[in-house]
gemmi code that builds the backbone of each chain (N, CA, C; Angstrom):
import gemmi

chains = {
    "A": [
        ("UNK", (19.091, -4.688, -9.773), (17.985, -3.378, -9.456), (17.091, -4.133, -9.377)),
        ("UNK", (16.410, -3.919, -7.777), (15.457, -4.572, -7.310), (13.876, -3.597, -7.903)),
        ("UNK", (13.060, -4.247, -8.268), (12.215, -3.303, -9.031), (10.786, -4.626, -9.077)),
        ("UNK", (9.598, -3.596, -9.741), (8.472, -4.475, -9.554), (8.008, -3.722, -10.677)),
        ("UNK", (7.089, -4.226, -12.233), (6.733, -3.837, -13.290), (5.719, -4.693, -13.079)),
        ("UNK", (4.370, -3.899, -12.947), (2.984, -4.394, -13.716), (2.558, -3.789, -15.152)),
        ("UNK", (2.322, -4.575, -15.461), (2.013, -4.762, -16.827), (0.010, -5.080, -17.651)),
        ("UNK", (-0.494, -4.722, -17.679), (-1.735, -5.656, -18.044), (-3.452, -4.527, -18.695)),
        ("UNK", (-3.421, -3.732, -17.648), (-4.170, -2.703, -17.412), (-4.652, -2.352, -19.251)),
        ("UNK", (-6.043, -1.157, -18.432), (-6.771, -1.328, -20.284), (-8.078, -0.988, -19.593)),
        ("UNK", (-8.758, -0.406, -20.728), (-10.349, -0.319, -21.003), (-11.088, -1.423, -21.137)),
        ("UNK", (-11.644, -2.057, -20.173), (-12.178, -3.151, -20.793), (-14.245, -2.992, -19.388)),
        ("UNK", (-15.146, -3.498, -20.397), (-16.345, -3.512, -20.197), (-16.482, -3.889, -19.230)),
        ("UNK", (-17.650, -3.482, -18.211), (-18.267, -4.066, -17.480), (-19.014, -5.409, -17.273)),
        ("UNK", (-18.629, -6.672, -16.533), (-18.527, -8.305, -16.847), (-17.293, -8.587, -17.257)),
        ("UNK", (-16.230, -8.026, -17.771), (-15.434, -8.660, -18.417), (-14.164, -9.036, -17.371)),
        ("UNK", (-13.242, -9.440, -18.436), (-12.324, -10.206, -17.436), (-10.711, -10.254, -18.130)),
        ("UNK", (-9.511, -9.704, -16.976), (-8.311, -8.709, -17.035), (-7.277, -9.554, -16.769)),
        ("UNK", (-6.097, -9.936, -16.865), (-5.219, -10.337, -15.953), (-4.500, -9.486, -15.843)),
        ("UNK", (-3.642, -9.125, -15.107), (-2.589, -8.428, -14.407), (-1.108, -9.245, -14.128)),
        ("UNK", (0.130, -8.286, -15.350), (1.281, -8.789, -14.411), (2.108, -7.703, -13.516)),
        ("UNK", (3.054, -8.230, -12.682), (3.935, -8.287, -12.261), (5.396, -8.517, -12.279)),
        ("UNK", (6.381, -8.135, -12.919), (7.016, -8.766, -13.134), (8.710, -8.224, -12.601)),
        ("UNK", (8.834, -9.378, -11.310), (9.662, -9.106, -10.807), (11.296, -8.952, -10.973)),
        ("UNK", (12.241, -8.568, -10.330), (13.883, -8.293, -11.129), (14.506, -8.153, -9.908)),
        ("UNK", (15.789, -8.420, -9.011), (16.400, -8.467, -8.279), (15.730, -9.812, -7.266)),
        ("UNK", (14.720, -10.464, -7.444), (14.452, -10.814, -6.136), (13.323, -11.502, -6.491)),
        ("UNK", (13.472, -13.298, -5.761), (12.502, -13.975, -5.703), (10.999, -14.352, -5.435)),
        ("UNK", (10.088, -13.806, -6.087), (8.729, -13.774, -6.040), (8.383, -14.984, -4.976)),
        ("UNK", (8.440, -16.721, -5.310), (8.138, -16.909, -4.879), (8.345, -17.090, -3.369)),
        ("UNK", (9.482, -16.515, -3.122), (10.073, -16.840, -1.303), (9.957, -15.294, -0.617)),
        ("UNK", (8.800, -14.830, -1.378), (8.390, -14.005, -1.037), (6.939, -13.939, -0.399)),
        ("UNK", (6.582, -12.785, 0.318), (4.658, -12.793, 0.415), (4.236, -11.565, -1.017)),
        ("UNK", (4.053, -11.726, -1.592), (3.166, -10.112, -2.015), (1.616, -10.064, -2.158)),
        ("UNK", (1.560, -8.954, -3.232), (0.159, -8.553, -2.935), (-0.293, -7.269, -4.343)),
        ("UNK", (-1.137, -7.483, -3.522), (-1.835, -6.136, -4.789), (-2.490, -5.051, -4.040)),
        ("UNK", (-2.138, -3.749, -4.837), (-2.870, -2.489, -3.956), (-3.575, -1.905, -5.082)),
        ("UNK", (-5.092, -1.505, -4.623), (-5.472, -0.004, -5.794), (-5.582, 0.714, -5.609)),
        ("UNK", (-6.218, 1.938, -6.239), (-6.185, 3.469, -5.994), (-6.802, 3.593, -6.825)),
        ("UNK", (-8.119, 3.868, -6.462), (-9.591, 3.992, -7.573), (-8.888, 6.273, -7.807)),
        ("UNK", (-9.284, 6.755, -8.913), (-8.909, 7.945, -9.501), (-9.201, 8.700, -8.037)),
        ("UNK", (-7.857, 9.628, -7.424), (-7.830, 10.675, -6.615), (-8.609, 10.631, -5.255)),
        ("UNK", (-8.783, 8.852, -4.808), (-8.970, 8.349, -3.966), (-7.248, 7.737, -3.264)),
        ("UNK", (-8.031, 7.074, -1.897), (-7.023, 6.088, -1.283), (-6.559, 5.047, -1.766)),
        ("UNK", (-5.962, 4.778, -0.610), (-5.018, 3.049, -1.172), (-6.123, 2.372, -0.230)),
        ("UNK", (-6.235, 1.145, -1.754), (-7.168, -0.448, -0.648), (-6.341, -1.463, -1.240)),
        ("UNK", (-5.889, -2.695, -0.202), (-5.162, -3.634, 0.213), (-6.645, -4.095, -1.101)),
        ("UNK", (-5.804, -5.420, -1.665), (-6.790, -5.923, -3.148), (-6.700, -7.843, -2.104)),
        ("UNK", (-5.444, -8.074, -2.606), (-5.045, -9.319, -2.440), (-3.391, -9.871, -2.028)),
        ("UNK", (-2.998, -11.297, -1.188), (-1.990, -11.252, -1.061), (-1.748, -12.854, -1.351)),
        ("UNK", (-0.800, -13.015, -1.418), (-0.535, -14.343, -1.740), (1.334, -14.949, -0.807)),
        ("UNK", (0.854, -15.617, -0.123), (2.204, -15.723, 0.465), (3.296, -16.781, -0.122)),
        ("UNK", (4.415, -17.126, 0.424), (5.385, -18.123, -0.106), (4.677, -19.145, -0.138)),
        ("UNK", (4.115, -19.779, 0.708), (3.524, -21.731, 0.862), (2.252, -21.090, -0.145)),
        ("UNK", (2.128, -20.623, -0.364), (0.748, -20.812, -1.500), (-0.255, -20.251, -1.048)),
        ("UNK", (-1.113, -19.879, 0.470), (-2.315, -19.360, 0.997), (-2.470, -17.846, -0.046)),
        ("UNK", (-3.826, -17.822, -0.607), (-4.444, -16.331, -0.871), (-5.538, -15.685, -0.138)),
        ("UNK", (-5.373, -14.483, -0.026), (-6.155, -13.886, 0.723), (-6.816, -12.512, -0.135)),
        ("UNK", (-7.910, -12.146, 0.402), (-8.895, -11.282, -0.654), (-8.941, -10.421, -0.011)),
        ("UNK", (-9.288, -9.154, 0.224), (-10.408, -8.030, 0.702), (-12.138, -8.532, -0.428)),
        ("UNK", (-12.705, -8.248, 1.171), (-14.114, -9.041, 0.505), (-14.458, -8.351, -0.611)),
        ("UNK", (-14.266, -7.164, -1.324), (-14.763, -6.606, -1.988), (-15.070, -6.688, -3.112)),
        ("UNK", (-13.369, -7.999, -3.682), (-13.371, -8.720, -4.482), (-13.124, -10.168, -4.318)),
        ("UNK", (-13.674, -10.589, -3.469), (-13.250, -12.274, -3.220), (-14.525, -13.233, -4.146)),
        ("UNK", (-14.035, -14.034, -4.649), (-14.659, -14.564, -5.405), (-14.934, -14.145, -7.017)),
        ("UNK", (-14.050, -12.620, -6.720), (-14.512, -12.553, -8.788), (-12.445, -12.257, -8.783)),
        ("UNK", (-11.526, -11.874, -8.068), (-10.610, -11.613, -8.307), (-9.261, -13.302, -7.323)),
        ("UNK", (-8.500, -13.767, -8.531), (-7.858, -14.777, -7.998), (-6.261, -13.455, -8.265)),
        ("UNK", (-5.535, -14.161, -6.660), (-3.896, -13.633, -7.472), (-2.694, -15.214, -7.903)),
        ("UNK", (-1.799, -15.489, -8.451), (-1.333, -16.343, -8.556), (-0.429, -16.350, -8.791)),
        ("UNK", (0.864, -16.956, -8.608), (2.601, -16.193, -9.817), (2.896, -17.328, -9.961)),
        ("UNK", (3.769, -17.099, -11.423), (4.530, -17.773, -12.014), (5.723, -17.943, -11.833)),
        ("UNK", (6.310, -19.441, -10.941), (7.930, -19.238, -10.830), (8.681, -19.017, -11.720)),
        ("UNK", (8.874, -19.852, -12.670), (9.918, -19.710, -13.493), (9.664, -18.813, -14.370)),
        ("UNK", (8.886, -17.169, -14.202), (8.994, -16.555, -14.575), (9.117, -15.452, -13.803)),
        ("UNK", (9.036, -15.760, -12.354), (9.629, -14.864, -10.989), (8.433, -13.333, -11.233)),
        ("UNK", (6.857, -14.132, -12.076), (6.082, -12.830, -12.360), (4.405, -13.074, -11.172)),
        ("UNK", (4.116, -12.522, -10.613), (2.967, -12.018, -9.818), (1.762, -11.989, -10.926)),
        ("UNK", (0.686, -11.988, -10.839), (-1.330, -11.954, -11.483), (-1.856, -11.833, -10.646)),
        ("UNK", (-2.747, -10.697, -11.633), (-4.476, -11.159, -11.161), (-4.959, -11.152, -11.499)),
        ("UNK", (-5.868, -12.333, -11.754), (-7.272, -12.562, -12.417), (-8.287, -11.726, -12.250)),
        ("UNK", (-9.073, -11.018, -12.828), (-10.059, -9.798, -12.096), (-11.086, -10.110, -13.640)),
        ("UNK", (-12.794, -10.847, -13.087), (-13.338, -11.260, -13.619), (-14.539, -10.568, -13.328)),
        ("UNK", (-15.579, -10.748, -13.889), (-16.939, -9.651, -12.840), (-16.960, -8.102, -12.365)),
        ("UNK", (-15.777, -7.586, -13.871), (-15.719, -6.461, -13.226), (-16.584, -5.464, -13.342)),
        ("UNK", (-16.585, -4.830, -12.967), (-17.548, -3.301, -11.743), (-16.936, -2.234, -12.543)),
        ("UNK", (-17.979, -0.943, -12.667), (-16.900, 0.347, -12.609), (-16.348, 0.313, -11.346)),
        ("UNK", (-16.246, -0.270, -10.370), (-15.740, 0.319, -9.280), (-15.066, -0.313, -8.492)),
        ("UNK", (-14.227, -1.449, -10.028), (-12.743, -1.624, -9.659), (-12.470, -0.884, -10.667)),
        ("UNK", (-12.649, 0.037, -11.052), (-11.468, 1.495, -11.924), (-10.438, 1.955, -10.771)),
        ("UNK", (-9.024, 1.838, -11.231), (-8.465, 2.368, -9.988), (-6.784, 1.504, -11.374)),
        ("UNK", (-5.750, 2.195, -10.236), (-4.279, 2.189, -10.699), (-4.100, 0.735, -9.366)),
        ("UNK", (-3.436, -0.155, -10.510), (-3.115, -1.379, -9.561), (-1.566, -1.208, -9.249)),
        ("UNK", (-1.751, -1.501, -8.029), (-0.077, -2.052, -7.445), (0.374, -3.459, -7.145)),
        ("UNK", (1.182, -3.945, -7.572), (1.794, -4.735, -7.328), (3.210, -4.718, -5.566)),
        ("UNK", (3.080, -5.199, -4.582), (4.141, -4.924, -3.460), (4.804, -5.681, -3.055)),
        ("UNK", (5.723, -6.257, -2.849), (5.993, -7.236, -2.186), (6.534, -6.541, -0.106)),
        ("UNK", (5.927, -7.835, 0.291), (5.405, -7.863, 1.801), (6.512, -8.462, 2.798)),
        ("UNK", (7.460, -7.833, 3.497), (8.155, -8.437, 3.773), (7.802, -9.419, 5.368)),
        ("UNK", (8.325, -10.080, 6.124), (7.507, -10.963, 6.848), (8.910, -11.708, 7.829)),
        ("UNK", (8.699, -11.212, 9.058), (10.020, -11.892, 9.876), (9.386, -13.399, 10.173)),
        ("UNK", (10.997, -13.595, 10.934), (11.083, -14.847, 11.656), (9.942, -15.918, 11.482)),
        ("UNK", (9.359, -15.532, 12.526), (7.892, -16.321, 12.706), (6.496, -16.431, 11.339)),
        ("UNK", (7.414, -15.522, 10.259), (6.112, -15.415, 8.986), (5.538, -14.499, 9.052)),
        ("UNK", (5.567, -13.844, 10.436), (4.268, -12.363, 10.392), (4.591, -11.511, 9.760)),
        ("UNK", (3.242, -10.929, 8.839), (4.366, -9.514, 7.897), (2.914, -8.397, 8.368)),
        ("UNK", (3.667, -7.173, 7.234), (2.796, -6.599, 8.424), (2.719, -5.113, 7.439)),
        ("UNK", (3.727, -5.278, 6.708), (3.673, -4.281, 5.743), (4.490, -4.315, 4.320)),
        ("UNK", (4.305, -2.604, 3.611), (4.733, -3.136, 2.517), (6.032, -2.634, 2.235)),
        ("UNK", (6.821, -3.239, 1.386), (7.931, -2.369, 1.212), (8.806, -2.225, 0.265)),
        ("UNK", (8.367, -2.816, -0.925), (8.421, -2.396, -2.437), (7.210, -2.625, -3.395)),
        ("UNK", (7.077, -1.644, -4.084), (5.757, -1.020, -4.901), (6.677, -0.334, -6.399)),
        ("UNK", (5.545, -0.964, -7.621), (5.543, -1.230, -8.733), (4.959, 0.667, -8.824)),
        ("UNK", (5.372, 0.599, -10.171), (4.463, 1.637, -10.086), (3.458, 2.269, -10.874)),
        ("UNK", (2.546, 0.773, -11.018), (0.675, 0.614, -11.118), (0.281, 0.279, -12.300)),
        ("UNK", (0.008, 0.116, -12.578), (-1.204, 0.044, -14.386), (-2.771, -0.099, -13.607)),
        ("UNK", (-2.998, 1.078, -15.143), (-5.065, 1.696, -14.389), (-5.489, 0.840, -15.522)),
        ("UNK", (-6.365, 0.341, -14.744), (-7.925, -0.627, -14.810), (-9.020, -0.004, -15.150)),
        ("UNK", (-9.198, 0.070, -16.397), (-10.504, 1.562, -16.218), (-11.345, 0.663, -16.760)),
        ("UNK", (-12.582, 0.024, -15.789), (-14.004, -0.822, -16.311), (-14.965, 0.292, -17.206)),
        ("UNK", (-15.974, 0.343, -17.524), (-16.550, 1.509, -18.484), (-17.128, 1.129, -20.151)),
        ("UNK", (-18.541, 0.899, -19.772), (-18.782, 1.075, -21.502), (-19.065, 2.035, -22.209)),
    ],
    "B": [
        ("UNK", (-13.486, -5.482, 11.582), (-12.279, -4.536, 10.505), (-11.418, -3.561, 11.553)),
        ("UNK", (-10.782, -3.410, 11.812), (-9.608, -2.174, 12.104), (-10.077, -0.701, 11.236)),
        ("UNK", (-10.458, 0.544, 11.391), (-10.441, 1.414, 11.336), (-9.519, 2.595, 11.380)),
        ("UNK", (-8.373, 3.471, 10.619), (-7.515, 3.998, 10.621), (-7.801, 5.372, 10.346)),
        ("UNK", (-7.662, 6.416, 11.281), (-8.237, 7.648, 10.834), (-7.245, 8.480, 11.569)),
        ("UNK", (-6.872, 9.129, 9.817), (-5.683, 10.220, 9.828), (-6.421, 11.417, 9.893)),
        ("UNK", (-5.394, 12.235, 10.689), (-5.915, 13.453, 10.580), (-4.217, 14.583, 10.868)),
        ("UNK", (-4.419, 15.688, 10.839), (-5.841, 16.448, 9.577), (-5.778, 16.217, 8.574)),
        ("UNK", (-7.065, 16.218, 7.744), (-7.033, 15.692, 6.333), (-6.435, 16.593, 5.681)),
        ("UNK", (-6.237, 17.833, 5.677), (-4.601, 18.329, 4.502), (-3.948, 19.539, 5.454)),
        ("UNK", (-2.901, 19.905, 5.279), (-2.039, 19.995, 6.763), (-1.418, 21.537, 6.154)),
        ("UNK", (-1.395, 23.091, 6.316), (-0.443, 23.995, 5.273), (0.660, 24.392, 6.366)),
        ("UNK", (1.791, 24.082, 5.696), (3.275, 24.557, 6.137), (3.796, 25.501, 5.057)),
        ("UNK", (4.572, 25.312, 5.789), (5.889, 26.306, 4.865), (7.357, 25.482, 5.140)),
        ("UNK", (8.065, 25.435, 4.195), (9.024, 24.566, 4.201), (10.419, 25.649, 5.346)),
        ("UNK", (10.405, 24.129, 5.939), (11.396, 24.247, 7.307), (10.217, 24.016, 8.537)),
        ("UNK", (9.456, 24.099, 8.277), (8.401, 24.171, 10.207), (8.574, 22.298, 10.115)),
        ("UNK", (7.475, 22.575, 10.823), (7.531, 20.839, 11.969), (6.611, 20.301, 11.020)),
        ("UNK", (6.062, 18.971, 10.749), (4.863, 18.509, 10.928), (4.353, 17.662, 11.652)),
        ("UNK", (3.402, 18.190, 12.118), (3.227, 16.090, 12.638), (1.584, 16.029, 12.367)),
        ("UNK", (1.962, 14.475, 11.789), (0.700, 14.087, 11.034), (-0.041, 12.571, 11.858)),
        ("UNK", (-1.433, 12.817, 12.498), (-1.435, 11.200, 12.741), (-2.602, 10.408, 13.057)),
        ("UNK", (-2.406, 9.389, 13.406), (-3.270, 8.403, 13.011), (-3.510, 7.367, 13.751)),
        ("UNK", (-5.375, 7.417, 13.933), (-5.315, 6.462, 15.497), (-6.744, 5.267, 14.673)),
        ("UNK", (-6.183, 4.604, 15.286), (-6.443, 2.783, 15.271), (-7.909, 2.837, 16.316)),
        ("UNK", (-9.059, 2.206, 15.449), (-10.250, 1.742, 16.096), (-10.309, 0.929, 16.749)),
        ("UNK", (-8.797, 0.101, 17.517), (-8.313, -1.145, 18.241), (-7.557, -1.035, 18.142)),
        ("UNK", (-6.591, -1.509, 19.517), (-5.558, -1.928, 19.432), (-4.628, -2.406, 18.364)),
        ("UNK", (-3.451, -2.246, 17.585), (-2.455, -2.508, 16.456), (-1.461, -2.838, 16.467)),
        ("UNK", (-1.367, -2.809, 18.281), (0.078, -2.755, 19.188), (1.195, -1.788, 18.376)),
        ("UNK", (2.323, -2.394, 17.728), (3.086, -1.298, 17.061), (3.232, -1.776, 15.582)),
        ("UNK", (2.877, -2.349, 14.814), (2.254, -2.918, 14.255), (1.427, -1.352, 12.863)),
        ("UNK", (2.505, -0.854, 12.804), (1.351, 0.453, 11.860), (3.169, 0.966, 10.867)),
        ("UNK", (2.587, 1.322, 9.929), (3.259, 1.338, 8.685), (2.785, 3.138, 8.108)),
        ("UNK", (3.816, 3.878, 7.993), (3.745, 5.581, 6.746), (4.163, 5.373, 5.386)),
        ("UNK", (3.164, 6.030, 4.671), (4.074, 6.040, 3.162), (3.645, 7.586, 3.253)),
        ("UNK", (4.773, 7.419, 2.174), (4.422, 8.717, 1.077), (3.817, 8.275, -0.222)),
        ("UNK", (3.074, 9.497, -0.535), (3.007, 9.544, -2.278), (3.045, 11.010, -2.220)),
        ("UNK", (3.669, 10.852, -3.415), (3.716, 12.059, -5.024), (2.612, 11.819, -5.757)),
        ("UNK", (2.413, 12.838, -5.900), (1.298, 12.516, -7.743), (1.922, 12.002, -8.821)),
        ("UNK", (1.514, 10.611, -9.149), (1.531, 10.274, -10.219), (2.678, 9.373, -9.881)),
        ("UNK", (2.520, 8.962, -8.577), (3.708, 7.680, -8.037), (3.340, 7.079, -7.410)),
        ("UNK", (3.546, 5.629, -7.184), (3.567, 5.071, -6.278), (3.938, 5.454, -4.432)),
        ("UNK", (3.119, 4.204, -3.728), (3.253, 4.995, -2.331), (5.085, 4.487, -2.065)),
        ("UNK", (6.084, 5.647, -1.564), (7.173, 4.999, -1.006), (6.652, 4.584, 0.570)),
        ("UNK", (7.439, 3.291, 1.181), (7.485, 3.051, 2.537), (8.059, 4.209, 3.132)),
        ("UNK", (7.813, 4.478, 4.042), (8.823, 5.527, 4.915), (8.884, 5.335, 6.954)),
        ("UNK", (7.967, 4.443, 7.148), (8.301, 4.237, 8.960), (7.600, 2.663, 9.043)),
        ("UNK", (8.009, 1.721, 9.254), (7.284, 0.651, 9.460), (7.689, 0.107, 10.782)),
        ("UNK", (7.308, -0.963, 11.817), (6.672, -1.019, 12.964), (6.562, 0.622, 14.341)),
        ("UNK", (6.047, 1.535, 13.909), (5.177, 2.496, 14.442), (6.497, 3.681, 14.132)),
        ("UNK", (7.953, 2.857, 14.799), (8.949, 3.834, 14.479), (10.188, 3.298, 13.478)),
        ("UNK", (10.656, 2.769, 13.358), (11.880, 2.443, 12.293), (11.344, 2.819, 11.029)),
        ("UNK", (12.926, 3.610, 10.290), (12.553, 4.442, 9.235), (12.856, 3.284, 8.259)),
        ("UNK", (11.971, 3.199, 7.731), (12.927, 2.545, 5.985), (14.143, 2.817, 5.445)),
        ("UNK", (14.845, 1.816, 4.428), (15.781, 1.889, 4.051), (15.923, 3.103, 3.078)),
        ("UNK", (17.433, 4.737, 3.856), (16.822, 6.027, 2.811), (15.741, 6.465, 2.869)),
        ("UNK", (15.203, 6.272, 4.173), (14.287, 7.775, 4.490), (15.741, 8.495, 5.519)),
        ("UNK", (15.132, 9.937, 5.254), (16.197, 10.925, 6.374), (15.770, 10.921, 7.397)),
        ("UNK", (16.593, 11.351, 7.962), (16.826, 11.464, 9.567), (15.496, 12.378, 10.166)),
        ("UNK", (14.675, 13.422, 9.077), (13.720, 14.340, 9.323), (12.451, 13.621, 9.790)),
        ("UNK", (12.422, 12.629, 8.835), (11.199, 11.494, 8.888), (11.051, 10.643, 10.715)),
        ("UNK", (9.840, 10.547, 11.444), (10.486, 9.836, 12.569), (8.369, 9.514, 13.146)),
        ("UNK", (8.605, 8.254, 13.391), (7.219, 8.215, 14.126), (7.266, 7.400, 15.669)),
        ("UNK", (6.359, 7.451, 15.630), (6.221, 7.476, 17.189), (4.561, 6.713, 17.716)),
        ("UNK", (4.422, 6.080, 18.845), (2.761, 5.552, 19.213), (3.162, 4.265, 19.025)),
        ("UNK", (1.682, 3.379, 19.847), (1.709, 2.076, 20.258), (0.614, 2.217, 20.553)),
        ("UNK", (-0.395, 1.396, 20.529), (-1.756, 0.623, 20.593), (-3.093, 1.282, 18.999)),
        ("UNK", (-3.106, 2.080, 19.769), (-4.303, 3.319, 19.195), (-3.757, 4.549, 18.335)),
        ("UNK", (-2.833, 5.419, 18.876), (-2.506, 6.596, 18.309), (-0.924, 6.173, 18.265)),
        ("UNK", (-0.648, 7.300, 16.945), (0.427, 7.406, 16.505), (0.964, 8.183, 15.584)),
        ("UNK", (1.636, 8.951, 15.413), (2.116, 9.765, 14.938), (3.637, 10.109, 14.277)),
        ("UNK", (3.347, 10.910, 13.052), (4.361, 10.146, 12.538), (5.074, 12.086, 12.217)),
        ("UNK", (5.956, 12.312, 12.319), (6.693, 13.960, 12.336), (7.803, 14.081, 11.653)),
        ("UNK", (7.430, 15.126, 10.985), (8.406, 15.420, 9.882), (9.282, 16.997, 10.500)),
        ("UNK", (10.649, 16.366, 11.085), (11.234, 17.625, 11.514), (11.025, 19.142, 11.281)),
        ("UNK", (11.969, 18.819, 9.998), (11.773, 20.500, 9.326), (11.491, 20.312, 7.819)),
        ("UNK", (10.395, 20.977, 6.818), (9.910, 20.531, 6.688), (11.043, 20.418, 5.379)),
        ("UNK", (11.018, 19.699, 4.068), (11.506, 20.104, 2.765), (11.226, 20.078, 1.728)),
        ("UNK", (11.204, 20.766, 0.446), (10.154, 21.268, -0.624), (9.706, 19.833, -1.559)),
        ("UNK", (10.339, 18.684, -0.723), (9.850, 17.858, -1.329), (9.386, 16.665, -1.004)),
        ("UNK", (8.793, 16.949, 0.912), (8.385, 16.861, 1.597), (6.414, 16.944, 0.899)),
        ("UNK", (6.162, 17.484, 0.480), (4.718, 18.191, -0.114), (4.031, 17.080, -0.608)),
        ("UNK", (3.287, 16.106, 0.421), (2.829, 15.066, -0.257), (1.818, 14.160, 0.080)),
        ("UNK", (0.809, 13.465, -0.015), (0.241, 12.875, 0.832), (0.120, 11.821, 1.272)),
        ("UNK", (0.366, 11.337, 2.787), (0.983, 10.681, 4.261), (-0.218, 9.286, 3.685)),
        ("UNK", (0.279, 8.153, 3.767), (-0.850, 7.010, 4.480), (-0.357, 6.404, 5.365)),
        ("UNK", (-0.688, 6.041, 6.687), (-1.011, 4.960, 7.660), (-1.549, 4.110, 6.913)),
        ("UNK", (-1.332, 2.653, 7.538), (-1.228, 1.670, 6.971), (-0.942, 0.848, 8.361)),
        ("UNK", (-2.227, -0.977, 8.602), (-1.886, -1.431, 9.698), (-2.470, -2.581, 8.778)),
        ("UNK", (-1.948, -4.359, 9.150), (-2.666, -5.272, 9.120), (-3.433, -5.820, 10.437)),
        ("UNK", (-4.730, -6.163, 9.969), (-5.659, -7.125, 11.026), (-5.342, -8.405, 11.662)),
        ("UNK", (-4.861, -9.346, 12.921), (-3.863, -10.176, 12.688), (-4.720, -11.912, 11.449)),
        ("UNK", (-5.455, -12.073, 11.926), (-6.098, -13.408, 11.228), (-7.730, -13.001, 11.026)),
        ("UNK", (-8.078, -13.057, 9.646), (-7.505, -13.430, 8.321), (-6.991, -12.083, 7.972)),
        ("UNK", (-5.622, -12.638, 7.454), (-5.044, -11.049, 6.868), (-5.547, -10.052, 6.636)),
        ("UNK", (-5.776, -8.771, 7.140), (-6.516, -8.328, 6.184), (-5.693, -7.111, 6.461)),
        ("UNK", (-5.642, -6.014, 5.294), (-4.871, -4.664, 5.737), (-5.242, -3.102, 4.895)),
        ("UNK", (-5.317, -2.523, 5.895), (-6.031, -1.569, 5.733), (-4.886, -0.093, 5.700)),
        ("UNK", (-5.603, 1.312, 4.906), (-4.966, 2.181, 4.736), (-6.213, 3.160, 5.662)),
        ("UNK", (-5.384, 4.102, 5.871), (-6.269, 5.679, 7.047), (-6.618, 6.403, 5.505)),
        ("UNK", (-7.155, 7.418, 5.649), (-7.800, 7.727, 4.454), (-6.959, 9.106, 3.930)),
        ("UNK", (-5.994, 9.079, 4.262), (-4.369, 10.309, 4.029), (-4.866, 11.100, 4.413)),
        ("UNK", (-3.939, 12.335, 4.811), (-3.239, 13.489, 4.805), (-2.394, 13.771, 3.502)),
        ("UNK", (-3.051, 15.120, 3.527), (-2.532, 15.490, 2.591), (-1.656, 16.712, 2.412)),
        ("UNK", (-0.448, 16.631, 2.597), (0.835, 17.913, 3.038), (0.945, 18.965, 2.438)),
        ("UNK", (0.239, 20.221, 2.403), (1.038, 20.802, 1.032), (1.255, 22.319, 1.274)),
        ("UNK", (1.746, 23.053, 0.462), (2.817, 24.251, 0.765), (1.729, 25.349, 1.383)),
        ("UNK", (2.310, 25.993, 1.906), (1.414, 27.228, 2.167), (2.000, 28.504, 2.036)),
    ],
}
model = gemmi.Model(1)
for chain_id, residues in chains.items():
    chain = gemmi.Chain(chain_id)
    for i, (resn, *xyz) in enumerate(residues, 1):
        res = gemmi.Residue()
        res.name, res.seqid = resn, gemmi.SeqId(i, " ")
        for name, pos in zip(("N", "CA", "C"), xyz):
            atom = gemmi.Atom()
            atom.name, atom.element = name, gemmi.Element(name[0])
            atom.pos, atom.b_iso = gemmi.Position(*pos), 0.0
            res.add_atom(atom)
        chain.add_residue(res)
    model.add_chain(chain)
structure = gemmi.Structure()
structure.add_model(model)
structure.setup_entities()
């Protein structure tokens, strides 16, 4: 079965760090583009970061310099290292697969995990 | 940054009725627009990609149309399970930045 399972969320104090994991099954993370999208409580969706199959990474301005996306090919797992956390980072974090066409261009998210909740509070 | 504006914010309809949801982009996104459905406590689910292509397993009552800056998601005859929040989404050309509309809540009248 093709699926994504996020883990690693929890309660963390402002200024702290947390690493989220997203274990994939049914497909190979390293051969795909993968992304993180978050949703603050009662709010809409906000894209966070993407990693391309070649290893290039991109971030939303709101997390640039604080968050790092990476993957472990041997574990078929995607990660999001979150440092200098702020109250406004409180959200459910989803990982998502990003399909791309023959030219390598990607435009949408076709598979989502169930998400993991991160709460930043003292 | 391309901004997506969805309307209406809330749509109240009855099962069996036709639903029309709108998404307007602040500049042209060609046909690179997707639609997602999200139910409470669940992850978003891809419905439509590239403006008009239904994702795998999506019922034919869901259809998408539009190009450039104006897009529409139509649900031809609402089923009870269709009441949810719907988001549109696009990706800017370079650097890649993905943005979502603020959502339309489709509620039972």
